[in-house]
N, C-alpha and C positions, 0 to 999 in steps of 0.2 A: 686316281682322282675320273671318273667319271666323265666320257666327253660328247655326250648325250646333249644335258643340256644344251653344253655352248650350239653341235649342231643346228640344234631345236633355232637358237634364235638368230641362226646365222639365214636358214631356211625359211625362216619367216622376213626377216629383214631382205629375203631377196626380192618375198613374193610381193611384198610393198615396193619397193625399188620396180619391179616389172608391169604391175595391171595400177599402182596408185589407188588412191579414192574412186568407190561407184558412185559418178555424181547424179543425180536423176532431178529434173520437174517436180516440188513441192516437197519436199527433202522433210520442210517442218510440220507436215501439215498434224500429224500427231504430237508432236513432242515440243509445239509452237508454230500452233497455227497460223496464230497473225503474228507475225513473223517481220511477212515481206511489208502487211498494213503499217507497220508501229516506222519499221524502217523509212518509208514513203509519208511516214508523217511527220518523224525527222529531219527529213530531208527538205521539206515544204516550210518548214522555222526555220532552217536554216537559208532562206531563200528567201523569203521575209526579209530576216535581218543583213542579209548582205549578198545577193542577185549573182556574187563573183565565184562565192563561198560552191555552189554547184558544179560551176567547170573545175575548179582546183582537185576537187574533190572523185569527176566524171577519171582526170588524167592518174589517177590511184592506181586505177588497173590495169591502167600500160606499163605503169612501172615496177610494179608490181610481179604480176604476170612473168618479164619477160626475164625478171632472172630468178632463175631454179622456182616457175611456172605459181599454182598464184598461190600464193602460202600466209598471204599479211607479212610475211615477213619486211617489207618497205617503209608501214605501222612501228616497229618493235626502234626503241633506243638507245642509246650508247650505256655502255656497260666499263668495268674495266676492265671487263675481259674480251670485246668486243666491239668492237668499230660497224655500227648499221648501215645502213642506208640514206641516212636521211643522208650527210652530209661526202653523198657524193658528184661528182661531177655533176651527175642530167640535173641533182634534185636539190642542191647546198641554195639558201635564196631562191628557189625558183616554187616544188611544193611548199603547199600550204593549207593552212584550213582540216588538219591533223584532227583538230576537236568537238569537228561536227561526227568526224566518225567515234570520237571519245561519249560523245549523246546519246548517239544511240546503239552505241554497246550496253550505255549503263539503260537505257528502256531498254533492250534486250533481257541483265542481269534481273531486272525488275519483272517482269516479267514472263522471264525461263528462265531461271537461275544457269548458268553453265551448260551449254545448249547448245549454243547460237556460236559457232564462228566466227571468230575478224576477216579472216577469209571470205568470207562468204557474205558478213556485212558491207566489205570494199565491190563484190560483183552484182551486191543487191543496186547497193546505192551508184555505181553509175548508170548502172539501165535505167532509175530515177529520172537522178538530171540532166537524159534525153529525152525523158519523157517531160518531165514538166517547163521541160522549154523551149516545146511543139515540137517534140520529134517521136519516132519511133516509142514501140511500148516492148516489151518481146517475157516471153516467156527463160526465168533465166534456170539453169540445172544447179543446182546446192549438193552439200552433204563435204565441204571440202576440211580439211585439220590446216589449223594456225602451225607456222612453223616454232625450230625451238631455236634458231638461231638465224643472221642476217649477217652479206656480206662485204661492202664500201666496193672494196676487189672488184666483187662481181659483177660489181652494176658499173663501178666504171669499167669496165670491159665490153658490155653488149650493149649499154642505153648510147641512143647516138645524141650526138651535137644538132644545137642549133644549127654546125657548119654544114652538113650531111648534104652529101646529092642524093639524085634516083637511084643509081647504082647502088648505091649502099645501103639505101635502102631495103635494096628490091634481097641482096644480096641478104641485107639480117632475118628479114617475114622467110624469105623463102627457108632460114634458119628451125623455123617454127611451125614450118610445112602451113605458110599464110604463100596463100599466092598477090601477083602483086593484085591482084582484082581489092582482095584484101586489106591489102595496105594506100592503094587507095584514100579506099572507104574511109579503112578507120584512123587515117590524115584527116578526116571530114570534122574529128571529136574538134578539132581548133575552133569549128562552126562554131565554138562559146566561148569567153577566154577571153585574157587577157595575156599577152607575154613582155619579155620587161627589156630596156631598151639594150642594155647585157648582150642580150643575143641580138641586137641585127646589129652594130657599130661595125663592123666591118665590111656587113653589105653595103653600109651609106656612103665611109669613106675609104674602104684598102679592097676589097672582093677581090681576092686570090695575090694578096701582095699589088695590086695595080694599083696601088693612092686615088683610087676613081671608086665609084658605085656603081653598083650593080647595071648593067646593061639594061639587063629586065626588069627592071625597074621603073614601074611608070611614070612622065614628069612629072607630073600632077604630084602621083602619094609619096614619091622622092622629097621633093617640097616639103610637105605633109609631118612624114617625116624625118628631119633634118631640125626643122622643128622643135617636132615633139623629145630631140634627141640631140642635140648639137653635139659637133665633136670636145670635150670635155666635161660635158656635162655632167648630171647624176641617171648614170648604168641600171636605177631602179625604180627609174619611171618608167611606167606600161604600154601600151598599145593593147589598139582591140585586133585580136586576131582578124577579122574581119569585119566588114562594114555595121552587119546584123546582131554583133558579143552578147544576145540578151537572148535569143533566138536560135534556136538547132534549123539548119535547113539548110540549102545549096546551095549561097550567099559567098560560103566558103570559097565554093570553087570558083562562079562567075566570078567573083576577085583574083583566083587568077590568074584563069584566061581573058583579062583586061591587064595582068602586070600587077597587083595588088597585095598579090602574098606579100604579110609581115615578115616568115622565117626565111632564110634560105632553103631552106629544106620542105618550105612549102612551095615557091614559084618553081623550086627544082623538077615541083612535080609535070610540070608542065613546058618547057621546055624541053625535058627527053622526051626523043619522041617512043620511047616504050610504054610509060607512064601517061601522056596525052592524051589519048584517046580514053580514055578514063574518067579525067579531067575535064571532058567537052560533054562525056554524055553523062557524066552524075553533076555537069552544069545544067545541062535541060532539060536532064527528065529528074524530079527533086520524089519519085520516090521509088524508081530503079536503085537511085543511094543509100533511102532509106533500108529496099533488099538489103543492100548491099552492106551498109553497117552495120544491120541484129545481123547476121551469120555473120561476121569476123569481130563481132565481142563474143559471139556464138568461140570459134573457136577460142579468141585466146583466152578465154571460161574454162579452156578445156587444160589448158598446160599445166601439166604438173610434174613434182620430183622426181615423188614416189618413196619422201623420206620419213620419218615416223612423226606425229605430229601432236600435235591435242589443241583443246579448248580453253583458248586465254580467260579469263576473269578482265582483267588490264587488256586492253589491246594494245599497250603499250612495253608490255615485259613479258618471258614468259613465266611462266606458275611452277615446273619445277625442272631442274638440271637436266638435260636429255639422258644420263645414265637411267637415270627414275622411269624417265620414260622407258629406256629400251628394256626396259628388265619386265614392264607387264604389259609392253606389246604384242 
């Protein structure tokens, strides 16, 4: 039996792993010229229906790209043979608005069947979430393929918890060639949206096992959070991540300076001396924050696993078994 076919397959997979997909702006200009306008139209409809939904969709880029690259693995439902990422520790009862991506995919399939990947939808929708709420608008690079699998374990091993401190976050982002400035700017995604009481109970009542609240919390803000999230209360109640939760601006950083960060992973950016300078910079200069956020989102969108993929017809399920895709790669 000849080994040549197996050698060719091995070399093909090795090349993909090294280079990944070639991403570029206006990737669908010929195959689906209305792709980006369709995504934005659907995002506008989602925002009108529920303002919070666009902030929820924006989070998908972070939770997808950090786990084996930007490949829409996050969107896959569990199967009898696969535990996906939706129920991982950082995502369960937290990520929401998956139906918005479903609606976008349905609209794109009607216009351009089997053309636009779910991974690219996540990138376009995240950009649109920012632009539609008053933040910057930028050109996105496209051309990703959709993952053939997902891993709850990989997500659990990588994604940070709301309890994470700045030192942990710096180290995590550095693994993906993202600088301290990138990390602080990208944390500004919390300029829009809400978080659950579950994520801050330890800050309010038992910071670092002390049995006391986080001393970094501004007193009047702590009282507000105590009322919102009483001990023994419903931990699924949500609170605003900053004082302007439906507007993408630099208020998030102003709140950190005044001790009014919602999550521990937010407030720690100001209490840590390495990250504090960027928090202060962005709190004083919104344009600088916008520029840094754009740059960070583009870098984040460049993360790839290099593994074979496909264009899913439905973002929640794979089209074919992995072996079928390998045979045509």
